[in-house]
VOKOLRO-819520 format. One record per residue: residue number from 1; chain; y negated, z negated, x of N, C-alpha, C in turn. Coordinates in Angstrom, 3 decimals. Example, Ala and Ser with C-alpha at 12.3 -4.5 7.8 and 13.67 -1.06 7.14 Angstrom:
// VOKOLRO-819520
<1,A,<5.690,-7.800,13.190>,<4.500,-7.800,12.300>,<3.300,-7.800,13.200>>
<2,A,<2.250,-7.080,12.850>,<1.060,-7.140,13.670>,<-0.030,-7.870,12.900>>
// end
This chain:
// VOKOLRO-819520
<1,A,<-55.555,-5.678,-0.909>,<-55.708,-5.363,-2.326>,<-55.475,-3.876,-2.539>>
<2,A,<-54.620,-3.572,-3.475>,<-54.273,-2.184,-3.735>,<-55.373,-1.489,-4.524>>
<3,A,<-55.650,-0.282,-4.115>,<-56.645,0.513,-4.852>,<-55.988,1.664,-5.581>>
<4,A,<-54.634,1.728,-5.506>,<-53.908,2.795,-6.179>,<-53.987,2.652,-7.681>>
<5,A,<-53.514,3.689,-8.353>,<-53.562,3.681,-9.815>,<-52.173,3.559,-10.410>>
<6,A,<-51.294,2.822,-9.717>,<-49.954,2.585,-10.234>,<-49.993,1.650,-11.425>>
<7,A,<-48.883,1.575,-12.102>,<-48.805,0.691,-13.262>,<-47.952,-0.511,-12.920>>
<8,A,<-48.356,-1.638,-13.432>,<-47.613,-2.878,-13.279>,<-46.358,-2.798,-14.131>>
<9,A,<-45.228,-3.178,-13.550>,<-44.004,-3.237,-14.347>,<-44.147,-4.378,-15.338>>
<10,A,<-43.755,-4.145,-16.586>,<-43.882,-5.185,-17.597>,<-42.758,-5.070,-18.600>>
<11,A,<-42.595,-6.155,-19.348>,<-41.623,-6.203,-20.425>,<-42.208,-7.120,-21.484>>
<12,A,<-42.145,-6.714,-22.719>,<-42.630,-7.534,-23.826>,<-41.483,-8.442,-24.272>>
<13,A,<-41.726,-9.756,-24.227>,<-40.707,-10.733,-24.633>,<-40.649,-10.811,-26.149>>
<14,A,<-39.448,-10.785,-26.680>,<-39.269,-10.857,-28.133>,<-39.592,-12.249,-28.670>>
<15,A,<-39.310,-13.272,-27.890>,<-39.525,-14.654,-28.305>,<-40.235,-15.422,-27.195>>
<16,A,<-41.090,-16.413,-27.534>,<-41.746,-17.217,-26.498>,<-40.751,-17.927,-25.578>>
<17,A,<-39.575,-18.311,-26.126>,<-38.566,-18.992,-25.315>,<-38.090,-18.119,-24.166>>
<18,A,<-38.091,-16.797,-24.382>,<-37.643,-15.866,-23.356>,<-38.562,-15.937,-22.137>>
<19,A,<-39.844,-16.102,-22.344>,<-40.802,-16.228,-21.246>,<-40.553,-17.551,-20.521>>
<20,A,<-40.360,-18.623,-21.263>,<-40.109,-19.930,-20.670>,<-38.853,-19.882,-19.805>>
<21,A,<-37.773,-19.296,-20.324>,<-36.529,-19.226,-19.570>,<-36.679,-18.380,-18.314>>
<22,A,<-37.467,-17.341,-18.352>,<-37.698,-16.511,-17.175>,<-38.414,-17.302,-16.101>>
<23,A,<-39.383,-18.113,-16.505>,<-40.151,-18.909,-15.556>,<-39.297,-19.997,-14.918>>
<24,A,<-38.497,-20.680,-15.712>,<-37.746,-21.832,-15.230>,<-36.408,-21.483,-14.616>>
<25,A,<-35.921,-20.275,-14.817>,<-34.600,-19.954,-14.316>,<-33.531,-20.488,-15.246>>
<26,A,<-32.300,-20.263,-14.864>,<-31.184,-20.740,-15.668>,<-30.866,-22.178,-15.297>>
<27,A,<-30.323,-22.920,-16.245>,<-29.942,-24.310,-16.008>,<-28.420,-24.369,-15.906>>
<28,A,<-27.930,-24.995,-14.854>,<-26.498,-25.131,-14.650>,<-25.908,-26.045,-15.723>>
<29,A,<-24.878,-25.577,-16.389>,<-24.159,-26.362,-17.388>,<-23.245,-27.329,-16.635>>
<30,A,<-23.713,-28.564,-16.441>,<-22.949,-29.550,-15.675>,<-21.632,-29.912,-16.352>>
<31,A,<-21.618,-29.942,-17.671>,<-20.420,-30.323,-18.406>,<-19.244,-29.413,-18.062>>
<32,A,<-19.510,-28.119,-17.931>,<-18.443,-27.147,-17.713>,<-18.345,-26.631,-16.281>>
<33,A,<-19.244,-27.073,-15.386>,<-19.259,-26.503,-14.042>,<-19.337,-27.515,-12.911>>
<34,A,<-19.130,-28.790,-13.215>,<-19.236,-29.795,-12.158>,<-18.467,-31.055,-12.506>>
<35,A,<-18.129,-31.779,-11.457>,<-17.590,-33.129,-11.577>,<-18.634,-34.051,-10.967>>
<36,A,<-18.831,-35.218,-11.555>,<-19.796,-36.171,-11.018>,<-19.037,-37.410,-10.548>>
<37,A,<-19.268,-37.765,-9.300>,<-18.692,-38.980,-8.749>,<-19.823,-39.998,-8.685>>
<38,A,<-19.588,-41.196,-9.247>,<-20.626,-42.227,-9.275>,<-20.061,-43.535,-8.734>>
<39,A,<-20.931,-44.376,-8.225>,<-20.483,-45.661,-7.694>,<-20.291,-46.695,-8.787>>
<40,A,<-21.008,-46.579,-9.900>,<-20.812,-47.503,-11.020>,<-21.581,-47.007,-12.241>>
<41,A,<-21.242,-47.571,-13.391>,<-22.028,-47.337,-14.611>,<-21.862,-48.536,-15.520>>
<42,A,<-22.919,-48.861,-16.241>,<-22.904,-49.994,-17.162>,<-22.322,-49.567,-18.503>>
<43,A,<-21.619,-50.478,-19.127>,<-21.086,-50.206,-20.455>,<-22.246,-49.892,-21.400>>
<44,A,<-22.089,-48.833,-22.172>,<-23.128,-48.424,-23.105>,<-24.197,-47.529,-22.490>>
<45,A,<-24.137,-47.327,-21.170>,<-25.103,-46.467,-20.475>,<-24.373,-45.565,-19.481>>
<46,A,<-23.446,-44.724,-19.975>,<-22.629,-43.908,-19.081>,<-23.411,-42.760,-18.448>>
<47,A,<-22.818,-42.188,-17.420>,<-23.415,-41.048,-16.718>,<-23.607,-39.869,-17.668>>
<48,A,<-22.791,-39.800,-18.727>,<-22.904,-38.727,-19.723>,<-24.295,-38.669,-20.355>>
<49,A,<-25.014,-39.804,-20.356>,<-26.363,-39.831,-20.940>,<-27.330,-38.901,-20.221>>
<50,A,<-27.032,-38.544,-18.969>,<-27.928,-37.641,-18.235>,<-27.965,-36.247,-18.827>>
<51,A,<-26.911,-35.869,-19.536>,<-26.835,-34.498,-20.065>,<-26.646,-34.465,-21.578>>
<52,A,<-27.065,-35.527,-22.269>,<-26.870,-35.586,-23.721>,<-27.969,-34.875,-24.508>>
<53,A,<-28.914,-34.257,-23.806>,<-29.974,-33.508,-24.476>,<-31.240,-34.305,-24.721>>
<54,A,<-31.199,-35.622,-24.559>,<-32.420,-36.397,-24.766>,<-33.226,-36.420,-23.477>>
<55,A,<-34.522,-36.261,-23.624>,<-35.429,-36.216,-22.484>,<-36.698,-36.961,-22.824>>
<56,A,<-37.445,-37.293,-21.771>,<-38.743,-37.914,-21.956>,<-38.658,-39.409,-22.166>>
<57,A,<-39.820,-39.976,-22.487>,<-39.914,-41.427,-22.703>,<-38.986,-41.857,-23.836>>
<58,A,<-38.290,-42.958,-23.616>,<-37.406,-43.498,-24.643>,<-36.057,-42.809,-24.748>>
<59,A,<-35.776,-41.851,-23.866>,<-34.494,-41.158,-23.929>,<-33.375,-42.061,-23.421>>
<60,A,<-32.157,-41.654,-23.676>,<-31.006,-42.426,-23.209>,<-30.986,-42.430,-21.677>>
<61,A,<-30.265,-43.384,-21.098>,<-30.239,-43.533,-19.638>,<-28.828,-43.768,-19.134>>
<62,A,<-28.613,-43.359,-17.887>,<-27.488,-43.876,-17.120>,<-28.032,-45.132,-16.461>>
<63,A,<-27.237,-46.184,-16.471>,<-27.602,-47.440,-15.833>,<-26.427,-47.861,-14.961>>
<64,A,<-26.709,-48.195,-13.728>,<-25.655,-48.637,-12.822>,<-25.014,-49.910,-13.349>>
<65,A,<-23.738,-50.077,-13.074>,<-23.024,-51.271,-13.497>,<-23.225,-52.445,-12.555>>
<66,A,<-23.704,-52.148,-11.350>,<-23.956,-53.192,-10.361>,<-25.344,-52.983,-9.762>>
<67,A,<-25.911,-54.033,-9.206>,<-27.221,-53.906,-8.564>,<-27.041,-53.312,-7.170>>
<68,A,<-28.149,-52.906,-6.590>,<-28.117,-52.344,-5.251>,<-28.034,-50.830,-5.259>>
<69,A,<-27.993,-50.236,-4.072>,<-27.972,-48.769,-3.956>,<-26.777,-48.150,-4.680>>
<70,A,<-27.010,-46.986,-5.260>,<-25.983,-46.247,-5.999>,<-25.977,-44.802,-5.514>>
<71,A,<-24.812,-44.165,-5.597>,<-24.674,-42.774,-5.184>,<-24.081,-41.972,-6.338>>
<72,A,<-24.693,-40.814,-6.602>,<-24.177,-39.846,-7.561>,<-23.940,-38.567,-6.776>>
<73,A,<-22.721,-38.035,-6.829>,<-22.419,-36.767,-6.161>,<-22.004,-35.769,-7.222>>
<74,A,<-22.726,-34.663,-7.270>,<-22.432,-33.578,-8.203>,<-21.642,-32.533,-7.425>>
<75,A,<-20.338,-32.444,-7.715>,<-19.446,-31.477,-7.075>,<-19.350,-30.257,-7.985>>
<76,A,<-19.893,-29.138,-7.545>,<-19.873,-27.929,-8.360>,<-18.521,-27.234,-8.239>>
<77,A,<-18.013,-26.699,-9.350>,<-16.726,-26.010,-9.361>,<-16.755,-24.767,-8.480>>
<78,A,<-17.884,-24.079,-8.474>,<-18.085,-22.906,-7.612>,<-19.460,-23.045,-6.965>>
<79,A,<-19.674,-22.465,-5.791>,<-20.991,-22.558,-5.140>,<-22.095,-22.015,-6.049>>
<80,A,<-23.240,-22.694,-6.014>,<-24.387,-22.350,-6.865>,<-25.623,-22.112,-6.009>>
<81,A,<-26.516,-21.241,-6.493>,<-27.799,-21.033,-5.828>,<-28.839,-21.871,-6.585>>
<82,A,<-29.079,-23.082,-6.092>,<-29.985,-24.027,-6.747>,<-31.417,-23.760,-6.277>>
<83,A,<-32.343,-23.636,-7.242>,<-33.753,-23.401,-6.906>,<-34.658,-24.575,-7.283>>
<84,A,<-34.210,-25.394,-8.225>,<-34.982,-26.584,-8.601>,<-34.030,-27.676,-9.066>>
<85,A,<-34.449,-28.909,-8.787>,<-33.743,-30.079,-9.298>,<-34.784,-30.874,-10.088>>
<86,A,<-34.480,-31.131,-11.342>,<-35.400,-31.842,-12.234>,<-34.729,-33.142,-12.662>>
<87,A,<-35.462,-34.237,-12.555>,<-34.914,-35.502,-13.033>,<-36.024,-36.381,-13.582>>
<88,A,<-35.605,-37.321,-14.450>,<-36.536,-38.248,-15.090>,<-36.022,-39.671,-14.948>>
<89,A,<-36.964,-40.598,-14.770>,<-36.659,-42.019,-14.632>,<-37.642,-42.789,-15.504>>
<90,A,<-37.143,-43.798,-16.208>,<-38.037,-44.661,-16.982>,<-37.682,-46.121,-16.723>>
<91,A,<-38.699,-46.915,-16.476>,<-38.552,-48.363,-16.291>,<-39.709,-49.028,-17.012>>
<92,A,<-39.427,-49.693,-18.122>,<-40.489,-50.292,-18.940>,<-40.559,-51.804,-18.825>>
<93,A,<-39.550,-52.438,-18.188>,<-39.484,-53.901,-18.204>,<-39.890,-54.562,-16.894>>
<94,A,<-39.553,-53.953,-15.766>,<-39.725,-54.626,-14.481>,<-40.679,-53.878,-13.553>>
<95,A,<-41.349,-54.627,-12.695>,<-42.166,-54.043,-11.639>,<-41.268,-53.887,-10.421>>
<96,A,<-41.135,-52.661,-9.971>,<-40.262,-52.398,-8.831>,<-40.587,-51.042,-8.214>>
<97,A,<-40.037,-50.816,-7.040>,<-40.140,-49.527,-6.352>,<-38.728,-48.976,-6.236>>
<98,A,<-38.497,-47.795,-6.793>,<-37.185,-47.151,-6.717>,<-37.290,-45.953,-5.800>>
<99,A,<-36.322,-45.818,-4.897>,<-36.297,-44.684,-3.967>,<-35.150,-43.753,-4.338>>
<100,A,<-35.445,-42.456,-4.297>,<-34.437,-41.426,-4.545>,<-34.334,-40.568,-3.290>>
<101,A,<-33.108,-40.350,-2.838>,<-32.832,-39.437,-1.731>,<-31.924,-38.346,-2.267>>
<102,A,<-32.374,-37.090,-2.147>,<-31.559,-35.945,-2.547>,<-31.082,-35.229,-1.300>>
<103,A,<-29.777,-34.905,-1.275>,<-29.183,-34.179,-0.165>,<-28.296,-33.069,-0.723>>
<104,A,<-28.105,-32.005,0.058>,<-27.290,-30.873,-0.375>,<-26.229,-30.561,0.663>>
<105,A,<-25.111,-30.054,0.177>,<-24.029,-29.604,1.038>,<-23.607,-28.212,0.596>>
<106,A,<-23.270,-27.385,1.560>,<-22.727,-26.056,1.267>,<-21.308,-25.921,1.816>>
<107,A,<-20.719,-27.052,2.224>,<-19.370,-27.027,2.793>,<-18.467,-28.089,2.150>>
<108,A,<-18.565,-28.191,0.830>,<-17.729,-29.109,0.048>,<-17.913,-30.570,0.451>>
<109,A,<-19.098,-30.941,0.875>,<-19.407,-32.332,1.157>,<-19.079,-32.803,2.565>>
<110,A,<-18.738,-31.883,3.456>,<-18.470,-32.271,4.855>,<-19.747,-32.748,5.536>>
<111,A,<-20.829,-31.993,5.340>,<-22.134,-32.348,5.907>,<-23.190,-32.172,4.827>>
<112,A,<-24.181,-33.052,4.852>,<-25.305,-32.975,3.922>,<-26.595,-32.837,4.704>>
<113,A,<-27.549,-32.122,4.119>,<-28.892,-32.074,4.703>,<-29.878,-32.650,3.694>>
<114,A,<-30.838,-33.403,4.209>,<-31.817,-34.052,3.340>,<-32.747,-33.015,2.735>>
<115,A,<-32.973,-33.136,1.429>,<-33.903,-32.269,0.717>,<-35.230,-32.973,0.497>>
<116,A,<-35.167,-34.187,-0.033>,<-36.380,-34.942,-0.334>,<-36.033,-36.417,-0.468>>
<117,A,<-36.994,-37.235,-0.076>,<-36.905,-38.687,-0.257>,<-38.212,-39.089,-0.927>>
<118,A,<-38.104,-39.751,-2.078>,<-39.296,-40.053,-2.869>,<-39.217,-41.481,-3.392>>
<119,A,<-40.345,-42.184,-3.369>,<-40.440,-43.523,-3.946>,<-41.239,-43.465,-5.236>>
<120,A,<-40.816,-44.288,-6.187>,<-41.497,-44.377,-7.474>,<-41.850,-45.832,-7.737>>
<121,A,<-43.116,-46.084,-8.040>,<-43.589,-47.428,-8.368>,<-43.618,-47.577,-9.885>>
<122,A,<-42.908,-48.576,-10.363>,<-42.874,-48.845,-11.798>,<-43.516,-50.191,-12.079>>
<123,A,<-44.258,-50.237,-13.186>,<-44.895,-51.465,-13.616>,<-45.082,-51.392,-15.132>>
<124,A,<-44.644,-52.410,-15.883>,<-44.804,-52.379,-17.341>,<-46.251,-52.180,-17.785>>
<125,A,<-47.201,-52.641,-16.975>,<-48.614,-52.479,-17.353>,<-49.232,-51.223,-16.742>>
<126,A,<-48.427,-50.431,-16.055>,<-48.949,-49.214,-15.416>,<-48.001,-48.053,-15.618>>
<127,A,<-47.428,-47.584,-14.544>,<-46.524,-46.434,-14.584>,<-45.126,-46.867,-15.021>>
<128,A,<-44.626,-46.253,-16.096>,<-43.294,-46.593,-16.593>,<-42.362,-45.384,-16.647>>
<129,A,<-42.872,-44.181,-16.411>,<-42.063,-42.965,-16.543>,<-42.415,-41.977,-15.448>>
<130,A,<-41.386,-41.383,-14.848>,<-41.595,-40.367,-13.823>,<-40.708,-39.166,-14.116>>
<131,A,<-41.298,-37.979,-14.030>,<-40.539,-36.733,-14.095>,<-40.812,-36.013,-12.788>>
<132,A,<-39.748,-35.591,-12.131>,<-39.885,-34.924,-10.842>,<-39.237,-33.548,-10.916>>
<133,A,<-39.939,-32.546,-10.404>,<-39.400,-31.196,-10.273>,<-39.440,-30.869,-8.784>>
<134,A,<-38.256,-30.786,-8.174>,<-38.140,-30.542,-6.744>,<-37.753,-29.085,-6.539>>
<135,A,<-38.620,-28.315,-5.896>,<-38.341,-26.912,-5.610>,<-37.547,-26.823,-4.312>>
<136,A,<-36.405,-26.157,-4.387>,<-35.518,-26.008,-3.237>,<-35.014,-24.566,-3.190>>
<137,A,<-34.325,-24.224,-2.137>,<-33.635,-22.937,-2.046>,<-32.309,-23.213,-1.365>>
<138,A,<-31.273,-23.407,-2.176>,<-29.962,-23.770,-1.650>,<-28.934,-22.746,-2.132>>
<139,A,<-28.821,-21.630,-1.436>,<-27.758,-20.689,-1.810>,<-26.410,-21.263,-1.397>>
<140,A,<-25.412,-21.119,-2.227>,<-24.074,-21.597,-1.896>,<-23.911,-23.095,-1.930>>
<141,A,<-24.706,-23.802,-2.720>,<-24.585,-25.261,-2.820>,<-23.254,-25.624,-3.464>>
<142,A,<-22.507,-26.487,-2.791>,<-21.245,-26.974,-3.348>,<-21.381,-28.390,-3.884>>
<143,A,<-22.348,-29.148,-3.339>,<-22.550,-30.539,-3.734>,<-24.027,-30.902,-3.620>>
<144,A,<-24.478,-31.721,-4.552>,<-25.771,-32.374,-4.446>,<-25.504,-33.869,-4.526>>
<145,A,<-26.041,-34.604,-3.560>,<-25.877,-36.058,-3.540>,<-27.228,-36.705,-3.819>>
<146,A,<-27.230,-37.658,-4.737>,<-28.430,-38.427,-5.061>,<-28.137,-39.888,-4.762>>
<147,A,<-28.897,-40.456,-3.834>,<-28.771,-41.877,-3.524>,<-29.977,-42.577,-4.112>>
<148,A,<-29.725,-43.604,-4.905>,<-30.801,-44.330,-5.570>,<-30.824,-45.763,-5.060>>
<149,A,<-31.958,-46.149,-4.495>,<-32.184,-47.553,-4.142>,<-33.100,-48.095,-5.222>>
<150,A,<-32.584,-48.942,-6.109>,<-33.351,-49.350,-7.279>,<-34.517,-50.285,-7.001>>
<151,A,<-34.523,-50.933,-5.833>,<-35.672,-51.774,-5.515>,<-35.812,-51.875,-4.001>>
<152,A,<-37.034,-51.910,-3.554>,<-37.301,-52.042,-2.125>,<-37.782,-53.443,-1.784>>
<153,A,<-37.792,-54.321,-2.796>,<-38.219,-55.707,-2.590>,<-37.018,-56.612,-2.401>>
<154,A,<-37.186,-57.864,-2.712>,<-36.112,-58.837,-2.512>,<-35.305,-59.104,-3.784>>
<155,A,<-35.745,-58.576,-4.914>,<-35.057,-58.777,-6.184>,<-34.038,-57.652,-6.367>>
<156,A,<-32.889,-57.979,-6.907>,<-31.847,-56.965,-7.134>,<-31.945,-56.405,-8.543>>
<157,A,<-32.184,-55.104,-8.618>,<-32.233,-54.393,-9.889>,<-31.096,-53.394,-9.935>>
<158,A,<-30.865,-52.843,-11.114>,<-29.866,-51.799,-11.289>,<-30.569,-50.447,-11.349>>
<159,A,<-29.966,-49.462,-10.709>,<-30.513,-48.101,-10.701>,<-30.478,-47.521,-12.110>>
<160,A,<-31.486,-46.703,-12.404>,<-31.588,-46.038,-13.703>,<-31.948,-44.582,-13.485>>
<161,A,<-31.489,-43.749,-14.410>,<-31.853,-42.336,-14.408>,<-31.702,-41.842,-15.839>>
<162,A,<-32.710,-41.121,-16.341>,<-32.691,-40.653,-17.726>,<-32.105,-39.261,-17.892>>
<163,A,<-32.370,-38.380,-16.923>,<-32.045,-36.970,-17.125>,<-31.940,-36.297,-15.770>>
<164,A,<-31.087,-35.267,-15.685>,<-31.044,-34.432,-14.494>,<-30.631,-33.027,-14.891>>
<165,A,<-31.185,-32.050,-14.197>,<-30.750,-30.668,-14.365>,<-30.910,-29.940,-13.042>>
<166,A,<-30.086,-28.925,-12.881>,<-30.144,-28.074,-11.703>,<-30.452,-26.676,-12.191>>
<167,A,<-31.575,-26.134,-11.723>,<-31.962,-24.776,-12.125>,<-31.462,-23.801,-11.069>>
<168,A,<-30.992,-22.671,-11.575>,<-30.355,-21.674,-10.732>,<-31.254,-20.481,-10.482>>
<169,A,<-30.930,-19.771,-9.424>,<-31.617,-18.515,-9.136>,<-31.418,-17.581,-10.331>>
<170,A,<-32.460,-16.876,-10.683>,<-32.422,-16.008,-11.867>,<-31.420,-14.893,-11.725>>
// end
């Protein structure tokens, strides 16, 4: 603990949003800085719904066009320093367990390293919405791969995802 009489560096924010943006970092504009490769999408529920600005319960969704595991690969136009990955999932109709595996590459997708593997339990009478904030430190990220297993049981469901963002180093 310092006993000196130095002054803390500070800055007065002009707007509350400025404080929020400082805390969360910058958000990568996926529309202008990435290509997304997907295994399928359902008509009326395109991958574009992930970045349409709607968030939270009842927001638009990407829905896989086929049942079973799905892969989304975000190929960045230039290497990015990713510090957080935020995503949302909502399932209001079926009881199921969905698994998400996030992996990162810094060599244009030649090799990936696992970042996190997470299971989500959904039940119409219980948990129907999940928001995840994954803290990472990936300087020079060229690709992020998300593998979604929509069910771990014997029933075939389609993968769903409501929202995704990649936060950058400040």
